[in-house]
C-alpha beads as a LAMMPS data file, in Angstrom:
LAMMPS data file: protein, C-alpha beads

69 atoms
68 bonds

1 atom types
1 bond types

-500.0 500.0 xlo xhi
-500.0 500.0 ylo yhi
-500.0 500.0 zlo zhi

Masses

1 110.0

Atoms # bond

1 1 1 -255.026 -145.570 -383.444
2 1 1 -252.206 -146.911 -381.151
3 1 1 -254.598 -146.843 -378.211
4 1 1 -257.135 -148.909 -380.178
5 1 1 -254.426 -151.484 -380.936
6 1 1 -253.274 -151.671 -377.406
7 1 1 -256.793 -152.122 -376.359
8 1 1 -257.186 -154.992 -378.746
9 1 1 -254.040 -156.569 -377.572
10 1 1 -255.258 -156.375 -373.905
11 1 1 -258.680 -157.804 -374.949
12 1 1 -256.936 -160.597 -376.662
13 1 1 -254.593 -161.231 -373.816
14 1 1 -257.684 -161.254 -371.469
15 1 1 -259.246 -163.984 -373.536
16 1 1 -256.031 -166.304 -373.304
17 1 1 -254.690 -165.394 -376.906
18 1 1 -250.960 -165.909 -377.392
19 1 1 -250.723 -163.697 -380.545
20 1 1 -252.716 -161.202 -382.433
21 1 1 -252.492 -160.565 -386.278
22 1 1 -253.103 -157.471 -388.233
23 1 1 -253.178 -156.489 -391.743
24 1 1 -252.073 -152.851 -392.197
25 1 1 -251.206 -150.983 -395.350
26 1 1 -247.785 -149.418 -396.009
27 1 1 -248.501 -145.980 -397.355
28 1 1 -246.066 -144.811 -399.941
29 1 1 -248.299 -141.948 -401.044
30 1 1 -251.273 -140.052 -399.436
31 1 1 -254.247 -142.284 -398.750
32 1 1 -257.685 -141.654 -400.137
33 1 1 -260.871 -143.395 -399.651
34 1 1 -260.695 -146.638 -397.879
35 1 1 -257.048 -147.566 -398.809
36 1 1 -255.899 -147.337 -395.136
37 1 1 -259.031 -148.813 -393.307
38 1 1 -257.161 -151.680 -391.967
39 1 1 -254.415 -149.145 -390.281
40 1 1 -250.973 -148.288 -391.240
41 1 1 -247.796 -150.024 -390.581
42 1 1 -246.082 -147.389 -388.585
43 1 1 -249.021 -147.477 -386.162
44 1 1 -248.899 -151.282 -385.807
45 1 1 -245.114 -150.988 -385.096
46 1 1 -245.702 -148.360 -382.301
47 1 1 -248.255 -150.945 -380.819
48 1 1 -245.704 -153.546 -380.590
49 1 1 -246.403 -155.558 -383.857
50 1 1 -243.779 -157.131 -385.880
51 1 1 -243.837 -157.910 -389.620
52 1 1 -244.345 -161.718 -390.372
53 1 1 -245.255 -161.707 -394.108
54 1 1 -245.785 -159.544 -396.946
55 1 1 -248.245 -161.056 -399.390
56 1 1 -248.341 -157.939 -401.383
57 1 1 -245.826 -154.938 -401.792
58 1 1 -247.970 -152.518 -399.618
59 1 1 -249.905 -155.066 -397.572
60 1 1 -248.243 -156.709 -394.588
61 1 1 -249.256 -159.441 -392.066
62 1 1 -248.093 -158.121 -388.700
63 1 1 -248.292 -159.927 -385.424
64 1 1 -248.201 -159.133 -381.739
65 1 1 -246.770 -161.850 -379.377
66 1 1 -248.349 -161.716 -375.984
67 1 1 -245.630 -161.224 -373.444
68 1 1 -243.316 -159.448 -375.980
69 1 1 -243.721 -156.049 -374.208

Bonds

1 1 1 2
2 1 2 3
3 1 3 4
4 1 4 5
5 1 5 6
6 1 6 7
7 1 7 8
8 1 8 9
9 1 9 10
10 1 10 11
11 1 11 12
12 1 12 13
13 1 13 14
14 1 14 15
15 1 15 16
16 1 16 17
17 1 17 18
18 1 18 19
19 1 19 20
20 1 20 21
21 1 21 22
22 1 22 23
23 1 23 24
24 1 24 25
25 1 25 26
26 1 26 27
27 1 27 28
28 1 28 29
29 1 29 30
30 1 30 31
31 1 31 32
32 1 32 33
33 1 33 34
34 1 34 35
35 1 35 36
36 1 36 37
37 1 37 38
38 1 38 39
39 1 39 40
40 1 40 41
41 1 41 42
42 1 42 43
43 1 43 44
44 1 44 45
45 1 45 46
46 1 46 47
47 1 47 48
48 1 48 49
49 1 49 50
50 1 50 51
51 1 51 52
52 1 52 53
53 1 53 54
54 1 54 55
55 1 55 56
56 1 56 57
57 1 57 58
58 1 58 59
59 1 59 60
60 1 60 61
61 1 61 62
62 1 62 63
63 1 63 64
64 1 64 65
65 1 65 66
66 1 66 67
67 1 67 68
68 1 68 69
């Protein structure tokens, strides 16, 4: 998943994006069904994303700022 996120960052950068948002789930118990389909927080962190908001307890808005590597 980290490779996929990094590829998304490179694609966005190649199209002049200055930031990229993601909406991962913070797993506190095993995931079942589609609960983790947007990704999990730990993977986004490893790809260089930072938390910018938490609209729900387990759902975050994370952002990758281009040039922050």
